[in-house]
Structure formats: C-alpha cells, structure tokens
C-alpha positions as CSV (number, residue, x, y, z in Angstrom):
1,M,-10.4,6.4,18.7
2,V,-7.1,8.2,18.5
3,F,-6.1,9.6,15.1
4,K,-2.5,9.1,14.0
5,R,-2.5,10.6,10.5
6,F,-3.4,14.3,10.2
7,V,-3.9,16.6,7.3
8,E,-0.7,18.7,7.3
9,I,1.7,20.3,4.9
10,G,4.0,17.7,3.6
11,R,1.7,14.7,4.4
12,V,1.9,12.1,1.6
13,A,-1.5,10.8,0.5
14,F,-2.6,8.0,-1.8
15,V,-5.2,9.0,-4.4
16,A,-8.0,6.4,-4.1
17,F,-10.2,7.4,-7.1
18,G,-10.3,10.0,-9.9
19,P,-8.1,10.6,-12.8
20,H,-4.9,10.0,-10.8
21,E,-6.1,6.9,-9.0
22,G,-3.3,4.8,-7.5
23,K,-0.7,7.6,-7.3
24,L,1.0,9.3,-4.4
25,V,0.8,13.0,-3.8
26,A,2.1,15.4,-1.2
27,I,-0.1,18.0,0.4
28,V,1.4,21.4,-0.3
29,D,-1.3,23.7,1.1
30,V,-4.8,23.4,2.6
31,I,-7.3,25.4,0.6
32,D,-10.4,24.8,2.8
33,Q,-11.9,22.1,4.9
34,N,-12.7,20.0,1.8
35,R,-9.8,20.5,-0.6
36,A,-6.0,20.7,-0.6
37,L,-3.4,21.8,-3.0
38,V,-1.4,18.7,-3.9
39,D,1.7,17.9,-5.9
40,G,3.1,14.6,-7.1
41,P,6.5,15.5,-8.5
42,C,7.8,11.9,-8.8
43,T,4.5,10.2,-9.6
44,G,3.3,12.4,-12.5
45,V,0.6,14.3,-10.8
46,R,0.6,18.0,-11.6
47,R,0.0,20.6,-8.9
48,Q,-3.8,20.9,-8.5
49,A,-6.6,21.2,-6.0
50,M,-7.9,17.9,-4.8
51,P,-10.7,17.0,-2.5
52,F,-9.9,15.1,0.7
53,K,-12.5,12.5,-0.2
54,C,-10.2,11.4,-3.0
55,M,-7.2,11.0,-0.8
56,Q,-6.2,8.4,1.8
57,L,-3.5,9.7,4.2
58,T,-0.3,7.6,4.6
59,D,2.2,7.5,7.4
60,Y,4.8,9.4,5.4
61,V,5.5,13.1,5.9
62,I,8.1,15.2,4.0
63,K,9.5,18.4,5.4
64,I,8.4,21.2,3.1
65,P,7.3,24.8,3.9
66,H,3.9,26.2,3.2
67,S,3.2,26.4,-0.6
68,A,6.6,25.1,-1.6
69,R,7.7,25.1,-5.2
70,Q,7.6,21.8,-7.2
71,K,11.4,21.7,-7.4
72,F,11.6,21.9,-3.6
73,V,8.9,19.3,-3.1
74,R,10.7,16.9,-5.5
75,R,14.0,17.4,-3.7
76,S,12.3,16.6,-0.3
77,W,10.5,13.6,-1.8
78,E,13.7,12.1,-3.1
79,K,15.6,12.9,0.1
80,A,13.0,11.1,2.2
81,E,12.9,8.2,-0.4
82,I,9.1,8.2,-0.3
83,S,8.7,6.1,-3.5
84,K,11.0,3.4,-2.2
85,K,9.3,3.3,1.2
86,W,5.9,3.1,-0.5
87,T,6.9,0.1,-2.7
88,E,8.1,-1.7,0.4
89,S,5.0,-1.1,2.4
90,S,2.3,-3.7,2.9
91,W,-0.4,-1.3,1.6
92,A,1.3,-1.1,-1.8
93,K,2.0,-4.8,-1.9
94,K,-1.7,-5.5,-1.2
95,I,-2.7,-3.2,-4.1
96,E,-0.3,-4.8,-6.4
97,A,-1.5,-8.3,-5.5
98,R,-5.1,-7.2,-6.0
99,Q,-4.2,-5.9,-9.5
100,K,-2.3,-9.0,-10.4
101,R,-5.3,-11.2,-9.3
102,A,-7.7,-9.0,-11.4
103,K,-5.5,-9.6,-14.5
104,M,-5.5,-13.4,-14.1
105,N,-7.2,-15.4,-16.8
106,D,-9.1,-18.6,-16.3
107,F,-6.0,-20.8,-16.9
108,D,-4.0,-18.8,-14.3
109,R,-6.8,-19.3,-11.8
110,F,-6.8,-23.0,-12.5
111,K,-3.0,-23.2,-12.0
112,V,-3.3,-21.4,-8.6
113,M,-6.1,-23.8,-7.6
114,K,-3.9,-26.8,-8.4
115,A,-0.9,-25.3,-6.5
116,K,-3.1,-24.7,-3.4
117,K,-4.4,-28.2,-3.5
118,M,-0.9,-29.6,-3.8
119,R,0.3,-27.4,-0.9
120,N,-2.6,-28.4,1.3
121,R,-2.0,-32.1,0.5
122,I,1.6,-31.9,1.6
123,I,0.7,-30.0,4.8
124,K,-2.0,-32.6,5.6
125,R,0.5,-35.5,5.1
126,E,3.1,-33.9,7.4
127,V,0.5,-33.2,10.1
128,K,-0.6,-36.8,9.9
129,K,3.0,-37.9,10.4
130,L,3.4,-35.7,13.4
131,Q,0.2,-36.9,14.9
132,K,1.2,-40.5,14.4
133,A,4.6,-39.9,16.0
134,A,2.9,-38.1,18.9
135,S,0.3,-40.8,19.6
136,P,2.7,-43.6,20.6
137,A,4.6,-41.1,22.8
138,A,1.4,-40.2,24.5
139,K,0.5,-43.8,25.2
140,K,3.9,-44.5,26.8
141,A,3.7,-41.5,29.1
C-alpha cells in the first residue's frame, strides 16, 4: 500500500470525533507521534493539541511555516480556498447526505420510498419498450 496523505505542517484534517467533530483543522506543528498542534481559523476550532486518532487527513495542504500564527494560517486558508474546496468534495457531500438522512422523519422516509418506486416503475417500462423494439429486429436479422 502506498500512502498519499502524510502528516505534515499545513495538512488539512477532518476531525472525526470529539468536541469539534465534523470540522476542518490545519496541522500547525507536530508535538509527538500521537499529537499535533492544530488550528481551525475559519471553522471555529481554537489552537490546541489534538491526537491523530481524532483526525482524518484530507488531500488539502496549505503553505504555512512551522508554528505559524493564527492570522497567517487564516490568510493561507482563505488564499487556498479550503472551505470552498471542502464543500465541493464528495467526502463532504456524503457526510451532508448522511446527516440529512438521519434527520428524516417517518413521513419523509415514506415519500422517498414512493419516489423510488415511481422511478423504478418508469425505468422498467422504458426497458420493456427497448426490449420489445429490439426483439423484432433480432428476428429479422
């Protein structure tokens, strides 16, 4: 297995669990093999030590020096448009869809079921039409 995402200064990470669950942070400094100093200037996460177990590394990296100030991290974050890139990513869209599905009530689930049934019925009807049109052509050939 070849790793593509490494722990490095400026690497943007997604906080998987803990008090800041679901937010993005930038690694500002590596404290030891278990923890990093992180900062989330645009996501509301204050500078703090965070264990690597809580973080999931993303593909995004911002250019910041070792132990950069919050002002500099914010400027680099906005220059790289990390928040915009994150909202457009499939990872963020999956998380949003999962949250939306979790908030559905019984009636919403019922409406989704009816819509899926209707969609499948339309697809099945079109497939039958195509098969019917293809079968006389196959007999002639």
